[in-house]
MARLUM-347984 format. One record per residue: residue number from 1; residue in three letters; chain; x, y, z of N, C-alpha, C in turn. Coordinates in Angstrom, 1 decimal. Atoms other than C-alpha are relative to their C-alpha. Layout:
<NUM, ala, A, <X, Y, Z>, <X, Y, Z>, <X, Y, Z>>
...
END
This chain:
<1, met, A, <0.1, -1.4, -0.4>, <19.9, -3.8, 4.7>, <-0.1, 0.9, -1.2>>
<2, pro, A, <0.2, -0.9, 1.1>, <18.8, -0.9, 2.6>, <1.3, 0.7, -0.4>>
<3, thr, A, <-1.2, -0.6, 0.4>, <21.5, 0.7, 0.5>, <-0.1, 1.5, 0.2>>
<4, ser, A, <0.2, -1.4, -0.2>, <20.1, 4.2, 1.2>, <-0.9, 0.1, 1.3>>
<5, ser, A, <0.8, -0.2, -1.2>, <18.7, 5.6, 4.5>, <-1.3, 0.7, -0.2>>
<6, glu, A, <1.2, -0.8, 0.2>, <16.0, 7.6, 2.8>, <-0.8, -0.6, -1.2>>
<7, ile, A, <0.9, 0.4, 1.1>, <12.9, 6.7, 0.6>, <-1.0, 1.1, -0.1>>
<8, val, A, <1.1, -0.9, 0.3>, <10.2, 8.7, -1.0>, <-1.2, -0.8, -0.3>>
<9, ala, A, <1.3, 0.8, 0.2>, <6.6, 7.4, -0.8>, <-1.0, 0.9, -0.6>>
<10, his, A, <1.2, -0.6, 0.6>, <3.9, 8.5, -3.2>, <-1.2, -0.7, 0.5>>
<11, val, A, <1.2, 0.6, -0.7>, <0.6, 7.9, -1.4>, <-1.2, 0.6, -0.5>>
<12, asp, A, <1.3, -0.5, 0.4>, <-2.9, 8.1, -2.6>, <-1.1, -0.9, 0.5>>
<13, gly, A, <1.2, 0.7, -0.4>, <-6.3, 7.0, -1.3>, <-1.2, 0.5, -0.7>>
<14, gly, A, <1.2, -0.4, 0.8>, <-9.6, 7.0, -3.1>, <-1.2, -0.8, 0.5>>
<15, ser, A, <1.3, 0.6, -0.4>, <-13.3, 6.2, -2.5>, <-1.0, 0.3, -1.1>>
<16, arg, A, <1.0, -0.1, 1.1>, <-15.9, 5.6, -5.2>, <-1.4, 0.2, 0.7>>
<17, gly, A, <1.2, -0.2, -0.7>, <-18.9, 7.3, -3.6>, <0.1, 0.9, 1.2>>
<18, asn, A, <-0.5, -0.8, -1.1>, <-17.2, 8.9, -0.6>, <-1.2, 0.3, 1.0>>
<19, pro, A, <-0.7, 1.3, -0.1>, <-18.1, 6.9, 1.4>, <-0.5, -1.0, -1.1>>
<20, gly, A, <0.3, 1.1, 1.0>, <-18.0, 3.9, -0.9>, <1.2, -0.9, -0.1>>
<21, pro, A, <-1.2, 0.9, 0.2>, <-15.6, 1.2, -2.1>, <1.3, 0.8, 0.0>>
<22, ala, A, <-1.2, -0.8, -0.1>, <-12.2, 2.5, -1.2>, <1.3, -0.8, 0.1>>
<23, ala, A, <-1.3, 0.6, -0.1>, <-8.5, 1.7, -1.4>, <1.1, 1.0, 0.0>>
<24, tyr, A, <-1.2, -0.8, 0.1>, <-5.0, 3.1, -1.1>, <1.0, -0.6, -0.9>>
<25, gly, A, <-1.2, 0.4, 0.8>, <-1.9, 2.9, -3.3>, <1.2, 0.7, 0.5>>
<26, val, A, <-1.3, -0.5, -0.4>, <1.7, 3.4, -2.3>, <1.1, -0.4, -1.0>>
<27, ala, A, <-1.1, 0.3, 0.9>, <4.6, 3.7, -4.7>, <1.3, 0.6, 0.7>>
<28, ile, A, <-1.2, -0.4, -0.7>, <8.0, 3.9, -3.0>, <1.2, 0.0, -0.9>>
<29, glu, A, <-1.2, -0.2, 0.8>, <11.2, 5.1, -4.7>, <1.2, 0.6, 0.8>>
<30, thr, A, <-1.1, -0.7, -0.6>, <14.7, 6.3, -3.9>, <-0.1, 1.5, -0.3>>
<31, pro, A, <0.0, -1.4, 0.3>, <15.4, 10.0, -3.8>, <0.4, 0.3, -1.4>>
<32, gln, A, <-0.4, -0.2, 1.4>, <16.9, 9.6, -7.3>, <-1.1, -0.5, -1.0>>
<33, gly, A, <1.1, 0.4, 0.9>, <13.6, 8.2, -8.6>, <0.0, -1.4, -0.4>>
<34, lys, A, <0.0, 1.5, 0.3>, <14.4, 4.5, -8.8>, <-1.0, -0.7, 0.8>>
<35, ser, A, <1.1, 0.7, -0.7>, <11.5, 2.3, -7.9>, <0.6, -1.0, 1.0>>
<36, val, A, <-0.3, 0.9, -1.1>, <11.8, 0.4, -4.6>, <-1.0, -1.1, 0.1>>
<37, thr, A, <1.1, 1.0, -0.2>, <8.4, -1.3, -4.2>, <-1.3, 0.8, -0.2>>
<38, ala, A, <1.3, -0.6, 0.1>, <4.7, -0.6, -4.6>, <-1.0, -1.0, 0.5>>
<39, phe, A, <1.0, 0.9, -0.5>, <1.6, -2.0, -3.0>, <-1.3, 0.8, 0.1>>
<40, ala, A, <1.3, -0.6, -0.1>, <-2.1, -1.3, -2.6>, <-0.9, -0.9, 0.8>>
<41, lys, A, <0.9, 0.8, -0.7>, <-5.0, -2.5, -0.5>, <-1.4, 0.6, -0.1>>
<42, phe, A, <1.4, -0.3, 0.0>, <-8.8, -2.5, -0.8>, <-0.5, 0.1, 1.5>>
<43, leu, A, <0.4, -0.3, -1.4>, <-10.4, -1.1, 2.4>, <-1.5, -0.2, 0.3>>
<44, gly, A, <1.5, 0.1, -0.3>, <-14.1, -1.8, 2.0>, <-0.7, 1.3, -0.2>>
<45, glu, A, <0.7, -1.3, 0.1>, <-16.6, 1.0, 2.4>, <0.5, 1.0, 0.9>>
<46, thr, A, <-0.5, -1.1, -0.9>, <-15.1, 4.2, 3.7>, <0.2, 1.3, -0.8>>
<47, thr, A, <-0.1, -1.3, 0.6>, <-14.2, 7.8, 2.8>, <1.4, 0.2, -0.7>>
<48, asn, A, <-1.3, -0.3, 0.6>, <-11.4, 9.3, 0.7>, <1.1, 0.3, 1.0>>
<49, asn, A, <-1.0, -0.5, -1.0>, <-9.7, 10.9, 3.7>, <0.5, -1.2, 0.9>>
<50, phe, A, <-0.4, 1.2, -0.8>, <-9.8, 7.6, 5.7>, <1.0, -0.8, -0.9>>
<51, ala, A, <-0.9, 0.7, 0.9>, <-8.2, 5.9, 2.7>, <1.4, 0.6, -0.2>>
<52, glu, A, <-1.3, -0.7, 0.1>, <-5.5, 8.6, 2.4>, <0.8, -0.3, 1.2>>
<53, tyr, A, <-0.8, 0.3, -1.2>, <-4.5, 8.1, 6.0>, <0.5, -1.4, 0.1>>
<54, gln, A, <-0.4, 1.4, 0.0>, <-4.4, 4.3, 5.6>, <1.2, -0.1, -0.9>>
<55, gly, A, <-1.2, 0.1, 0.9>, <-2.0, 4.8, 2.7>, <1.2, 0.6, 0.7>>
<56, leu, A, <-1.1, -0.6, -0.8>, <0.2, 7.1, 4.9>, <0.5, -1.0, 1.0>>
<57, leu, A, <-0.4, 1.0, -1.0>, <0.2, 4.5, 7.7>, <0.8, -1.2, -0.6>>
<58, ala, A, <-0.7, 1.1, 0.7>, <1.2, 1.8, 5.2>, <1.4, 0.4, -0.4>>
<59, ala, A, <-1.3, -0.5, 0.4>, <4.1, 3.9, 4.0>, <0.9, 0.1, 1.2>>
<60, leu, A, <-0.8, -0.1, -1.2>, <5.3, 4.6, 7.5>, <0.4, -1.4, 0.5>>
<61, glu, A, <-0.3, 1.4, -0.4>, <5.0, 0.9, 8.4>, <1.1, -0.6, -0.8>>
<62, tyr, A, <-1.0, 0.5, 0.9>, <7.1, 0.0, 5.4>, <1.4, 0.5, 0.4>>
<63, ala, A, <-1.3, -0.7, -0.4>, <9.8, 2.5, 6.3>, <0.6, -0.6, 1.3>>
<64, leu, A, <-0.4, 0.4, -1.3>, <10.0, 1.4, 9.9>, <0.4, -1.5, 0.0>>
<65, ser, A, <-0.3, 1.5, 0.0>, <9.9, -2.4, 9.2>, <1.1, -0.4, -0.9>>
<66, his, A, <-1.1, 0.3, 0.9>, <12.5, -2.2, 6.5>, <1.3, 0.8, 0.2>>
<67, gly, A, <-1.3, -0.6, -0.4>, <15.1, -0.1, 8.2>, <0.3, 1.3, -0.7>>
<68, tyr, A, <-0.2, -1.3, 0.7>, <14.6, 3.2, 6.4>, <-0.3, 1.1, 1.0>>
<69, pro, A, <0.2, -1.0, -1.1>, <15.0, 6.0, 9.1>, <-0.5, 1.4, -0.6>>
<70, arg, A, <0.4, -1.3, 0.6>, <14.2, 8.9, 6.6>, <-1.0, -0.3, -1.0>>
<71, leu, A, <1.2, 0.2, 0.9>, <10.9, 9.2, 4.8>, <-0.5, 1.3, -0.4>>
<72, arg, A, <0.7, -1.1, 0.6>, <9.5, 11.7, 2.4>, <-1.3, -0.5, -0.6>>
<73, val, A, <1.3, 0.4, 0.5>, <5.8, 11.5, 1.6>, <-0.5, 1.1, -0.9>>
<74, leu, A, <0.6, -0.9, 0.9>, <4.2, 13.0, -1.4>, <-1.5, -0.5, -0.2>>
<75, thr, A, <1.4, 0.3, 0.0>, <0.4, 13.1, -1.4>, <-0.8, 1.1, -0.8>>
<76, asp, A, <0.9, -1.0, 0.7>, <-2.4, 14.8, -3.5>, <-1.1, 0.3, 1.0>>
<77, ser, A, <0.9, -0.4, -1.0>, <-4.4, 15.1, -0.3>, <0.5, 1.2, 0.8>>
<78, glu, A, <-0.5, -1.2, -0.7>, <-3.9, 18.7, 0.8>, <-0.4, 0.0, 1.5>>
<79, leu, A, <0.5, 0.0, -1.4>, <-6.0, 18.1, 3.9>, <0.9, -0.8, 0.9>>
<80, met, A, <-0.8, 0.8, -0.8>, <-3.9, 15.2, 5.2>, <1.4, 0.6, 0.1>>
<81, ala, A, <-1.3, -0.6, 0.0>, <-0.6, 17.0, 4.3>, <0.0, 1.1, 1.0>>
<82, arg, A, <0.1, -1.2, -1.0>, <-1.7, 20.1, 6.3>, <-0.3, -0.5, 1.4>>
<83, gln, A, <0.2, 0.6, -1.3>, <-3.0, 18.0, 9.2>, <1.2, -0.6, 0.6>>
<84, ile, A, <-1.2, 0.6, -0.6>, <0.1, 16.0, 9.6>, <1.1, 1.0, 0.3>>
<85, ser, A, <-1.0, -1.0, -0.3>, <2.3, 19.1, 9.3>, <-0.4, 1.0, 1.0>>
<86, gly, A, <0.4, -0.9, -1.1>, <0.3, 20.9, 11.9>, <-0.7, 1.2, -0.4>>
<87, ser, A, <0.7, -1.2, 0.5>, <-1.3, 23.6, 9.7>, <-1.5, -0.1, 0.3>>
<88, tyr, A, <1.4, 0.2, -0.2>, <-4.8, 22.1, 10.1>, <-0.2, -0.9, 1.3>>
<89, lys, A, <0.4, 0.9, -1.1>, <-6.5, 20.6, 13.2>, <-0.8, -1.2, -0.6>>
<90, val, A, <0.8, 1.2, 0.4>, <-8.0, 17.1, 12.9>, <-1.3, 0.0, 0.8>>
<91, arg, A, <1.3, -0.1, -0.7>, <-11.7, 17.5, 13.8>, <-0.8, -1.2, -0.2>>
<92, ser, A, <0.8, 1.3, 0.2>, <-13.0, 14.2, 12.4>, <0.3, -1.0, 1.0>>
<93, pro, A, <-0.3, 1.0, -1.0>, <-13.4, 11.6, 15.1>, <0.4, -1.3, -0.7>>
<94, asp, A, <-0.4, 1.2, 0.7>, <-12.8, 8.9, 12.4>, <1.5, 0.1, -0.4>>
<95, leu, A, <-1.4, -0.2, 0.4>, <-9.4, 10.5, 11.4>, <0.9, 0.2, 1.2>>
<96, lys, A, <-0.9, -0.3, -1.1>, <-8.1, 11.4, 14.8>, <0.8, -1.1, 0.5>>
<97, pro, A, <-0.8, 1.1, -0.4>, <-7.0, 7.9, 15.8>, <1.1, -0.3, -1.0>>
<98, leu, A, <-1.0, 0.3, 1.1>, <-5.2, 7.5, 12.4>, <1.1, 1.1, 0.1>>
<99, tyr, A, <-0.9, -1.1, -0.2>, <-3.6, 10.9, 12.9>, <1.0, -0.3, 1.1>>
<100, asp, A, <-0.8, 0.3, -1.2>, <-2.4, 10.0, 16.4>, <1.0, -1.2, -0.3>>
<101, lys, A, <-0.9, 1.2, 0.3>, <-1.0, 6.6, 15.1>, <1.1, 0.5, -0.9>>
<102, ala, A, <-1.0, -0.4, 1.0>, <0.8, 8.3, 12.2>, <1.1, 0.9, 0.8>>
<103, gln, A, <-1.0, -0.8, -0.7>, <2.4, 10.9, 14.6>, <0.9, -0.8, 0.9>>
<104, ala, A, <-0.8, 0.9, -0.8>, <3.6, 8.1, 16.9>, <1.0, -0.7, -0.8>>
<105, met, A, <-1.0, 0.7, 0.9>, <5.2, 6.3, 14.0>, <1.0, 1.0, -0.6>>
<106, ile, A, <-0.9, -1.0, 0.5>, <6.7, 9.5, 12.6>, <1.1, 0.3, 1.0>>
<107, ala, A, <-1.0, -0.3, -1.1>, <8.4, 10.1, 16.0>, <1.1, -1.0, 0.1>>
<108, arg, A, <-1.0, 1.0, 0.0>, <10.3, 6.9, 15.5>, <1.0, 0.1, -1.1>>
<109, leu, A, <-0.9, -0.2, 1.2>, <11.9, 8.1, 12.3>, <1.0, 1.1, 0.4>>
<110, glu, A, <-1.0, -1.0, -0.2>, <15.1, 10.2, 12.2>, <-0.5, 1.3, -0.8>>
<111, ser, A, <0.4, -1.1, 0.8>, <13.6, 12.4, 9.5>, <-1.3, -0.3, -0.8>>
<112, phe, A, <1.3, 0.2, 0.7>, <10.1, 12.9, 8.0>, <-0.5, 1.3, -0.6>>
<113, ser, A, <0.7, -1.2, 0.5>, <8.4, 15.3, 5.7>, <-1.2, -0.5, -0.9>>
<114, ile, A, <1.2, 0.3, 0.8>, <5.1, 15.4, 3.9>, <-0.3, 1.2, -0.9>>
<115, arg, A, <0.3, -1.2, 0.9>, <4.2, 17.6, 0.9>, <-1.2, -0.3, -0.9>>
<116, his, A, <1.1, 0.2, 0.9>, <1.1, 18.1, -1.1>, <0.5, 0.2, -1.5>>
<117, val, A, <-0.3, -0.1, 1.4>, <1.5, 17.5, -4.9>, <-1.3, -0.1, -0.8>>
<118, tyr, A, <1.1, 0.1, 0.9>, <-0.9, 17.7, -7.8>, <-0.1, -1.5, -0.4>>
<119, arg, A, <0.3, 1.4, 0.3>, <-2.5, 14.4, -8.9>, <0.9, -0.5, -1.2>>
<120, glu, A, <-0.9, 0.4, 1.1>, <-0.4, 14.4, -12.1>, <1.4, -0.4, 0.5>>
<121, gln, A, <-1.3, 0.4, -0.6>, <2.7, 14.0, -9.9>, <-0.1, -1.2, 0.9>>
<122, asn, A, <0.3, 1.2, -0.9>, <1.1, 11.1, -8.0>, <-0.7, -1.1, -0.8>>
<123, arg, A, <0.8, 0.9, 0.9>, <-0.1, 9.0, -11.0>, <0.1, -1.5, 0.4>>
<124, glu, A, <-0.2, 1.4, -0.3>, <1.4, 5.7, -9.9>, <-0.8, -0.5, 1.2>>
<125, ala, A, <0.8, 0.3, -1.2>, <-0.1, 5.7, -6.4>, <-1.5, 0.0, -0.3>>
<126, asp, A, <1.5, -0.1, 0.4>, <-3.5, 6.8, -7.9>, <-0.4, -1.3, -0.8>>
<127, arg, A, <0.3, 1.2, 0.9>, <-3.3, 3.9, -10.5>, <-0.1, -1.2, 0.9>>
<128, leu, A, <0.0, 1.2, -0.9>, <-2.5, 1.4, -7.7>, <-1.3, 0.0, 0.8>>
<129, ala, A, <1.2, -0.1, -0.8>, <-5.4, 2.6, -5.6>, <-1.3, -0.4, -0.8>>
<130, asn, A, <1.1, 0.3, 0.8>, <-7.8, 2.4, -8.5>, <0.0, -1.5, -0.5>>
<131, gln, A, <-0.2, 1.4, 0.3>, <-6.4, -1.0, -9.5>, <-0.6, -0.9, 1.1>>
<132, ala, A, <0.5, 0.7, -1.1>, <-7.2, -2.3, -6.0>, <-1.5, 0.0, 0.0>>
<133, met, A, <1.5, 0.0, 0.1>, <-10.8, -1.1, -6.3>, <-0.5, -0.8, -1.1>>
<134, asp, A, <0.5, 0.8, 1.1>, <-11.2, -2.6, -9.7>, <0.1, -1.5, 0.3>>
<135, his, A, <-0.2, 1.4, -0.3>, <-9.8, -5.9, -8.5>, <-1.1, -0.5, 1.0>>
<136, ala, A, <1.1, 0.4, -1.0>, <-12.3, -5.9, -5.5>, <-1.3, -0.1, -0.7>>
<137, glu, A, <1.3, 0.1, 0.7>, <-15.2, -5.2, -7.8>, <-0.1, -1.2, -0.8>>
<138, arg, A, <0.0, 1.3, 0.7>, <-14.2, -8.2, -9.9>, <0.1, -1.2, 0.8>>
<139, gly, A, <-0.2, 1.1, -0.9>, <-13.8, -10.3, -6.9>, <1.4, -0.6, 0.1>>
<140, glu, A, <-1.4, 0.5, 0.1>, <-10.0, -10.5, -7.3>, <0.8, 0.5, 1.2>>
<141, gly, A, <-0.8, -0.5, -1.2>, <-9.0, -8.6, -4.1>, <0.9, 1.1, -0.4>>
<142, ser, A, <-1.0, -1.1, 0.3>, <-6.0, -6.2, -4.1>, <1.4, -0.4, 0.5>>
<143, ile, A, <-1.4, 0.2, -0.4>, <-2.3, -6.1, -3.7>, <0.2, 0.5, 1.4>>
<144, ser, A, <-0.1, -0.4, -1.4>, <-1.6, -6.1, 0.0>, <1.5, 0.0, 0.4>>
<145, pro, A, <-1.4, -0.1, -0.4>, <1.6, -5.0, 1.8>, <0.3, -1.1, 1.0>>
<146, ser, A, <-0.3, 1.1, -0.9>, <1.4, -8.2, 4.0>, <-0.1, -1.3, -0.7>>
<147, pro, A, <-1.1, -0.1, -0.8>, <3.4, -10.3, 4.3>, <1.2, 0.8, -0.6>>
<148, his, A, <-1.1, -0.8, 0.6>, <5.8, -8.6, 1.8>, <-0.6, 0.9, -1.0>>
<149, pro, A, <0.6, -1.1, 0.8>, <5.2, -5.4, -0.1>, <-0.4, -0.4, -1.5>>
<150, leu, A, <0.3, 0.4, 1.4>, <5.4, -6.9, -3.6>, <-0.2, -1.5, -0.2>>
<151, phe, A, <0.4, 1.4, 0.1>, <4.4, -10.4, -2.8>, <-1.5, 0.0, 0.1>>
<152, pro, A, <1.4, -0.3, -0.1>, <0.7, -9.9, -3.7>, <-0.8, -1.1, 0.5>>
<153, ser, A, <0.9, 1.0, -0.5>, <-2.1, -11.7, -1.9>, <-1.4, 0.7, -0.1>>
<154, leu, A, <1.4, -0.6, 0.0>, <-5.9, -11.2, -2.1>, <-0.4, 0.4, 1.4>>
<155, asn, A, <0.5, -0.5, -1.3>, <-7.4, -9.2, 0.6>, <-1.1, -0.9, 0.5>>
<156, gly, A, <1.0, 0.9, -0.6>, <-9.4, -11.3, 3.0>, <-1.4, 0.6, 0.1>>
<157, glu, A, <1.3, -0.7, -0.2>, <-12.2, -8.7, 3.1>, <-0.9, -0.4, -1.2>>
<158, gly, A, <1.0, 0.3, 1.0>, <-15.4, -9.2, 1.1>, <-1.0, -1.0, 0.4>>
<159, ser, A, <1.1, 0.9, -0.4>, <-18.3, -11.5, 1.1>, <0.5, -1.4, 0.1>>
<160, ala, A, <-0.4, 1.4, -0.2>, <-18.1, -15.1, 2.2>, <-0.2, -0.8, -1.3>>
<161, lys, A, <0.3, 0.6, 1.3>, <-19.6, -16.1, -1.1>, <1.2, 0.2, -0.9>>
<162, arg, A, <-1.1, -0.3, 0.9>, <-16.7, -14.4, -3.0>, <1.2, -0.8, 0.4>>
<163, arg, A, <-1.1, 0.7, -0.4>, <-14.1, -16.0, -0.8>, <-0.1, -1.5, -0.2>>
<164, gly, A, <0.2, 1.4, 0.2>, <-15.7, -19.4, -1.1>, <0.2, -0.4, -1.5>>
<165, ala, A, <-0.2, 0.2, 1.4>, <-15.7, -19.1, -4.9>, <1.5, -0.1, -0.3>>
<166, glu, A, <-1.4, 0.0, 0.3>, <-12.0, -18.2, -4.9>, <0.7, -1.2, 0.5>>
<167, arg, A, <-0.7, 1.1, -0.6>, <-11.0, -21.0, -2.6>, <-0.3, -1.3, -0.7>>
<168, ser, A, <0.3, 1.3, 0.7>, <-12.8, -23.6, -4.7>, <0.6, 0.0, -1.4>>
<169, ala, A, <-0.6, 0.0, 1.3>, <-10.9, -22.6, -7.8>, <1.1, -1.1, -0.1>>
<170, pro, A, <-1.0, 1.1, 0.2>, <-8.7, -25.4, -9.3>, <1.4, 0.5, 0.4>>
<171, ala, A, <-1.4, -0.4, -0.5>, <-5.2, -25.4, -7.7>, <1.0, -0.3, -1.2>>
<172, lys, A, <-0.9, 0.1, 1.2>, <-3.4, -24.9, -11.0>, <1.4, 0.6, 0.3>>
<173, pro, A, <-1.3, -0.5, -0.3>, <0.4, -24.4, -10.6>, <0.2, 1.3, -0.8>>
<174, leu, A, <-0.3, -1.3, 0.6>, <1.6, -20.9, -11.3>, <1.5, 0.1, -0.3>>
<175, arg, A, <-1.4, -0.2, 0.4>, <4.8, -20.0, -13.1>, <0.3, 1.5, -0.1>>
<176, ile, A, <-0.3, -1.5, 0.1>, <6.3, -16.5, -12.5>, <1.5, 0.2, 0.1>>
<177, ser, A, <-1.4, -0.4, -0.2>, <9.6, -14.7, -12.6>, <0.0, 1.0, 1.2>>
<178, ala, A, <-0.1, -0.9, -1.2>, <10.8, -12.8, -9.5>, <1.5, 0.4, 0.2>>
<179, thr, A, <-1.3, -0.5, -0.3>, <13.8, -10.9, -8.3>, <0.2, 0.1, 1.5>>
<180, phe, A, <-0.2, -0.1, -1.5>, <15.3, -11.3, -4.8>, <0.9, 1.2, 0.3>>
<181, arg, A, <-0.7, -1.2, -0.3>, <16.3, -8.0, -3.4>, <-0.3, 0.5, 1.5>>
<182, asn, A, <0.1, -0.5, -1.4>, <17.0, -6.7, 0.2>, <-0.8, -1.0, 0.8>>
<183, gly, A, <0.6, 1.0, -0.8>, <15.8, -10.0, 1.6>, <-1.4, -0.3, -0.3>>
<184, val, A, <1.4, 0.1, 0.3>, <12.4, -9.9, -0.1>, <0.0, -0.5, -1.5>>
<185, leu, A, <0.2, 0.5, 1.4>, <11.3, -11.9, -3.2>, <-1.1, 0.8, -0.7>>
<186, his, A, <0.9, -0.9, 0.7>, <9.6, -9.5, -5.7>, <-0.5, -0.7, -1.3>>
<187, pro, A, <0.6, 0.6, 1.3>, <7.3, -11.3, -8.3>, <-0.2, 1.1, -1.0>>
<188, asp, A, <0.3, -1.0, 1.0>, <6.9, -9.6, -11.6>, <-1.4, 0.1, -0.5>>
<189, thr, A, <1.4, 0.0, 0.4>, <3.2, -10.2, -11.7>, <-0.8, -0.2, 1.3>>
<190, gln, A, <0.9, 0.2, -1.1>, <0.2, -10.3, -9.3>, <-0.3, -1.4, 0.1>>
<191, leu, A, <0.4, 1.4, -0.3>, <-0.6, -13.6, -7.6>, <-1.4, -0.1, 0.5>>
<192, pro, A, <1.4, 0.2, -0.5>, <-4.2, -14.8, -7.2>, <-0.1, -0.8, 1.3>>
<193, leu, A, <0.0, 0.7, -1.3>, <-3.8, -15.7, -3.5>, <-0.8, 0.7, 1.0>>
<194, leu, A, <0.8, -0.6, -1.1>, <-6.0, -15.1, -0.5>, <1.0, 0.4, 1.1>>
<195, asp, A, <-0.8, -0.4, -1.1>, <-4.6, -13.3, 2.5>, <0.1, -1.1, 1.0>>
<196, gly, A, <-0.2, 1.1, -0.9>, <-3.1, -15.9, 4.8>, <0.1, -1.4, -0.6>>
<197, glu, A, <0.0, 1.3, 0.7>, <-3.2, -18.7, 2.2>, <1.4, -0.5, -0.1>>
<198, glu, A, <-1.3, 0.7, 0.0>, <-0.3, -21.2, 2.4>, <0.3, -0.5, -1.4>>
<199, val, A, <-0.4, 0.5, 1.3>, <1.6, -22.1, -0.7>, <1.3, -0.7, 0.1>>
<200, glu, A, <-1.4, 0.6, 0.1>, <4.6, -24.2, -1.7>, <0.7, 0.6, -1.1>>
<201, leu, A, <-0.8, -0.7, 1.0>, <7.4, -22.6, -3.6>, <1.2, -1.0, -0.4>>
<202, glu, A, <-1.2, 0.6, 0.6>, <10.0, -24.2, -5.9>, <0.7, 1.0, -0.8>>
<203, ile, A, <-0.8, -1.1, 0.6>, <12.7, -21.7, -6.8>, <1.1, -0.5, -0.8>>
<204, arg, A, <-1.1, 0.4, 0.9>, <15.0, -22.1, -9.7>, <0.6, 1.3, -0.5>>
<205, arg, A, <-0.7, -1.1, 0.5>, <17.7, -19.7, -10.8>, <-0.2, 0.0, -1.5>>
<206, lys, A, <0.1, -0.1, 1.4>, <17.3, -18.3, -14.3>, <1.4, -0.2, -0.6>>
<207, lys, A, <-1.3, 0.2, 0.6>, <20.0, -19.4, -16.7>, <0.5, 1.3, -0.7>>
END
């Protein structure tokens, strides 16, 4: 169970080309600024605004699925912040379904707020989104929030040729350190795994 009922999510989405290769990044912390988790996902070819909304939905899903009833979102997308808060109407047919889904998820929370911040105040989420795009360009995929927020796996999207090359890589054992917290194992490094790939784990306590 979470030790606090509230979390703060820094959310960012980006697209190189708009539309172009896109990703979102989410960095979640306590109200006191202590890091809780972080994740990112490559989305394929889409727009900045679509990526921003996907990041918001990922933050909402994390809060709901991990028992946090109070969520504060900080985003450098003024458009999304104003649309979610009701100041702007959603006119894009691509964004309207995402807006509706976000509002339905928000209604399940005890408390929710969203605030526009400058990019300098959202650096970690921006870094995560760009990292996911960089990984995809190199054929490495991105950090995905499924099945666990900081249990990285390669996004299954991309060309079949890329996936085939990754699956044919030698099955060399990996050694990492991780911390078990709130029922989730948090590795200290990214894992070169495909989404849905099965692995065997041998866990040893550090001395």
